Residue, then its C-alpha position, 0 to 999 in steps of 0.5 A: x403154820x397157820x394163815x394167821x401167822x403170815x407177816x405182812x413184811x414178808x412174801x410166802x411161796x406155798x406149793x400146793x401141787x397143782x397150784x403154787x401160791x405166792x402170798x405177798x405181804x402189804x409191807x414186803x419190799x419189791x426186792x423180796x417180791x421179785x425174789x419170791x417170783x423167782x423161786x415160785x418158778x423154780x419150785x413150779x418147774x422142778x415137778x411133773x404137774x398137770x396141764x391145769x397147774x399155775x402159779x397164783x399170786x395172792x396179795x395180803x387181805x384178798x386170800x381166797x377161801x381155798x388158799x386159807x383151807x390149803x394153807x391151814x394144814x401146811x407143815x413148814x417153810x422156806x425162807x426166801x432172802 
């Protein structure tokens, strides 16, 4: 799944090991945003991570280059409802 396929009414959680990204679409609901935050924390807590690991919140149209590069090689998604 490429970065260009992200839909503005959804929120995506992406585990890049030292970073767990929460990508927030501009048209996503508050309820979905809250649920994605919980899912991101659960994913983060399931693995042994380095001390520098963190959860990073990204809003649509403010994506850093490193996120786009990492997301370009992603294979699969988990639906959050």
